[in-house]
C-alpha positions in Angstrom: 9.0 18.5 12.7 6.3 17.8 15.3 5.3 14.4 16.7 2.2 13.4 18.6 3.3 11.6 21.7 0.6 10.2 24.0 -1.7 13.2 24.5 0.1 16.1 22.9 2.0 17.4 19.9 5.7 18.0 20.8 8.8 19.0 18.8 10.8 16.1 17.4 13.6 16.8 20.0 11.1 16.2 22.8 9.5 13.1 21.3 11.2 10.6 23.6 10.2 7.1 24.6 11.7 5.3 27.6 14.4 2.6 27.1 12.1 0.4 29.2 9.3 0.7 26.6 8.4 -2.8 25.6 8.0 -1.8 22.0 11.7 -1.0 22.1 12.7 -4.0 24.2 10.6 -6.7 22.6 8.8 -5.3 19.5 5.6 -5.5 21.6 3.2 -3.2 19.8 1.3 -2.5 16.6 1.2 0.2 13.9 -0.6 1.5 10.8 0.8 3.3 7.9 -1.5 5.8 6.1 -1.4 8.3 3.3 -3.0 11.8 3.2 -4.0 13.4 -0.1 -5.0 17.1 0.0 -5.4 16.9 3.8 -7.7 13.8 3.7 -6.4 10.5 5.1 -7.3 7.8 2.6 -9.4 4.9 4.1 -8.9 6.2 7.6 -11.8 4.2 9.1 -10.4 1.0 7.6 -6.9 1.7 9.0 -8.4 2.4 12.4 -10.4 -0.8 12.3 -7.3 -2.8 11.4 -5.4 -1.1 14.2 -8.1 -2.2 16.7 -8.0 -5.8 15.2 -4.2 -5.9 15.8 -4.6 -4.6 19.3 -7.3 -7.2 20.1 -5.2 -10.0 18.8 -2.3 -9.2 21.3 -4.5 -8.0 24.2 -3.3 -4.4 23.9 -5.5 -1.5 25.0 -5.5 1.5 22.6 -5.6 4.6 24.8 -7.9 6.6 22.6 -11.3 6.0 21.0 -11.9 6.3 17.3 -12.7 10.0 17.5 -9.6 10.6 19.6 -7.4 8.8 17.1 -8.7 10.8 14.2 -8.3 14.1 16.1 -4.7 13.2 17.0 -3.9 12.4 13.4 -5.3 15.7 12.1 -3.5 17.6 14.9 -0.2 16.1 13.8 -0.9 17.0 10.1 -1.8 20.6 11.1 1.2 21.0 13.4 3.5 20.0 10.5 1.5 22.0 7.9 1.0 18.9 5.8 -1.6 18.1 3.2 0.1 15.3 1.3 1.8 13.1 3.9 3.0 9.8 5.0 1.5 8.9 8.4 2.7 6.3 10.9 0.7 5.5 14.0 2.3 3.3 16.6 0.9 1.9 19.8 3.3 0.0 22.0 2.7 -1.9 25.2 4.4 0.9 27.1 7.1 1.3 29.7 7.6 -1.3 32.4 10.1 -3.5 34.2 12.2 -5.9 32.1 10.2 -9.0 31.4 7.8 -10.5 28.9 4.7 -10.3 31.0 2.3 -7.8 29.3 0.9 -6.8 32.7 4.2 -5.2 33.6 3.2 -2.3 31.5 0.4 -0.2 32.9 0.1 2.5 30.2 0.5 2.1 26.4 2.6 4.5 24.4 0.8 6.3 21.5 2.8 7.9 18.8 2.0 9.6 15.4 4.7 10.6 13.0 3.8 12.6 9.8 6.2 13.5 7.1 5.8 15.1 3.7 5.0 12.4 1.2 7.8 11.9 -1.2 6.6 10.7 -4.6 8.1 7.5 -6.1 10.1 8.2 -9.3 7.8 8.3 -12.3 10.2 5.9 -14.1 9.2 3.2 -11.5 5.6 3.4 -12.7 6.6 3.6 -16.4 9.2 0.8 -16.4 8.5 -1.2 -13.3 10.8 -2.3 -10.4 12.9 -5.3 -9.7 12.0 -7.9 -7.1 13.6 -11.0 -5.7 12.3 -14.2 -4.1 14.1 -14.1 -0.7 15.7 -17.0 1.0 14.1 -15.7 4.2 10.8 -17.5 4.8 7.7 -15.8 6.0 6.9 -16.4 9.7 4.6 -19.3 10.3 1.1 -17.9 10.6 0.6 -20.4 13.5 3.5 -18.7 15.3 2.9 -15.0 14.5 -0.6 -14.2 13.1 0.0 -12.1 10.0 -3.3 -10.3 10.7 -1.3 -8.6 13.5 0.5 -5.6 12.0 3.1 -5.7 14.7 6.3 -3.9 15.5 8.3 -7.1 15.4 9.6 -6.7 11.8 12.9 -8.7 11.9 11.6 -11.3 9.5 10.9 -8.6 6.9 14.1 -6.7 7.6 16.2 -9.7 6.8 14.4 -10.2 3.5 14.8 -6.5 2.7 18.5 -6.6 3.4 18.8 -9.5 1.0 16.9 -7.5 -1.7 19.3 -4.6 -1.3 22.3 -6.9 -1.5 20.9 -8.2 -4.8 20.1 -4.8 -6.3 16.3 -5.1 -5.9 13.7 -2.8 -4.6 11.6 -5.4 -2.8 11.7 -9.0 -1.6 9.0 -11.6 -1.8 8.8 -14.3 0.8 7.7 -17.9 0.6 6.0 -19.7 3.4 7.3 -22.9 5.0 5.5 -24.9 2.4 7.1 -23.0 -0.5 4.1 -21.0 -1.5 4.2 -17.2 -2.3 3.1 -15.0 0.5 3.9 -11.2 0.2 6.7 -8.7 0.1 8.3 -7.0 3.1 5.9 -4.1 2.8 3.6 -5.1 0.0 1.2 -7.6 -1.5 2.0 -9.3 -4.8 -0.3 -9.7 -7.8 0.4 -11.3 -11.2 -1.4 -11.9 -14.4 -1.6 -15.4 -15.8 -3.8 -16.2 -18.8 -5.7 -12.9 -18.3 -6.5 -13.9 -14.7 -5.4 -11.7 -11.8 -3.7 -13.9 -9.3 -2.7 -13.2 -5.7 -1.8 -15.3 -2.7 -4.8 -16.0 -0.4 -4.8 -14.9 3.3 -4.4 -18.7 4.1 -0.9 -18.5 2.9 0.1 -16.3 5.8 -0.3 -12.7 4.6 -1.6 -9.4 5.9 -4.9 -8.6 4.1 -3.7 -5.2 2.8 -6.3 -2.4 2.4 -4.9 -1.6 -1.0 -5.1 -5.3 -1.9 -8.8 -5.4 -1.1 -9.5 -2.3 -3.2 -7.6 -3.8 -6.2 -9.6 -7.1 -5.9 -12.9 -5.1 -5.9 -11.7 -3.0 -8.9 -10.8 -6.1 -10.8 -14.3 -7.5 -10.3 -15.8 -4.1 -11.3 -13.8 -4.2 -14.5 -14.7 -7.8 -15.3 -11.2 -9.1 -14.7 -11.2 -12.7 -13.5 -9.4 -13.1 -10.1 -7.9 -16.1 -8.3 -6.8 -16.0 -4.7 -4.9 -19.2 -3.9 -1.7 -21.0 -3.2 1.0 -20.3 -5.9 4.6 -21.6 -6.3 7.2 -19.1 -7.4 7.1 -20.7 -10.9 3.6 -19.4 -11.4 4.9 -15.9 -10.9 8.0 -16.6 -13.1 5.6 -17.6 -15.9 3.2 -14.6 -15.5 2.7 -12.0 -18.2 2.5 -9.1 -15.8 3.1 -8.5 -12.1 2.7 -5.6 -9.7 2.8 -5.0 -5.9 0.6 -2.8 -3.8 0.6 -0.9 -0.5 -0.8 2.3 0.9 2.0 4.6 -0.2 3.1 3.1 -3.6 -0.5 2.3 -4.6 0.0 0.0 -7.7 3.6 -0.5 -8.5 4.5 -2.3 -11.7 7.2 -5.1 -11.6 9.7 -5.4 -14.4 11.7 -8.3 -13.1 11.5 -11.1 -10.5 14.9 -12.8 -10.1 15.9 -13.5 -13.8 12.3 -13.3 -15.2 11.3 -10.1 -17.0 7.8 -8.6 -17.5 6.3 -5.7 -19.5 4.2 -3.2 -17.7 1.0 -4.5 -19.2 -2.6 -3.4 -19.9 -4.2 -4.9 -16.8 -1.6 -3.3 -14.5 -2.1 0.1 -16.1 -5.8 -0.2 -16.0 -5.9 -1.1 -12.3 -3.5 1.7 -11.5 -5.8 4.2 -13.3 -8.8 2.8 -11.6 -7.1 3.0 -8.2 -6.3 6.7 -8.8 -9.9 7.3 -9.6 -11.0 5.5 -6.4 -8.6 7.8 -4.4 -9.9 10.9 -6.1 -13.6 10.0 -5.5 -12.9 9.2 -1.8 -11.1 12.5 -1.3 -13.8 14.5 -3.1 -16.5 12.8 -0.9 -14.6 13.6 2.3 -14.1 17.2 1.4 -17.8 17.6 0.7 -18.7 16.1 4.0 
């Protein structure tokens, strides 16, 4: 395996980051997760824009321009002979003396990891997966802006650990006021009275790129949508539910806590439409 570290591709064994890196010491940094299909990185421009947004919100300088980021991603894919891949791009504050002052770090650390994409089991999409409502609350948006896709993931890790303990694939978190927010690595959608419902960004969620596409596809397919504040009971009483992110796309949900759901028509429709969207995007990029 080869890793892109700062300005070059190196073997995994040489991909070393200092113990004084503030990403390691304090979680001071940002990241993006992407998926490549047939050598094309899906929604690459959108991911890079969000990376720059995260950087601007924490005053972090990204050491490459857009063209440089794209070139680095493709070099990493080529070095690993990958066409269908999971890609993780990380930018940390960099190495510096121990201390919280961002100015202690003079040079950011830039890392790209690419692995062969491992498909989720087909049974997950056929039958759905189990979720829980975690006892771990989502960070206050006034404390840590959820629009920052940051390396500080302890909030999500605690919720994920609870999900594993309870035999679930994913955990959903409530905010401090008891409203649904998102999963540890996903956005949540559910169907109520034929309306597609999802927590609004005001609840304290990351505005997922896949989430945005699903909302656009719902409008295109004349499905009513509602972005708002929802108690967990609204999800419990839903007829369908699914979660989304870059790698899993549209993942049906079969159960949340003790409440069961069928993989319904709207979930299947939006998954099919999302697949079409990916295919059209890939075809267009290949032609270019």
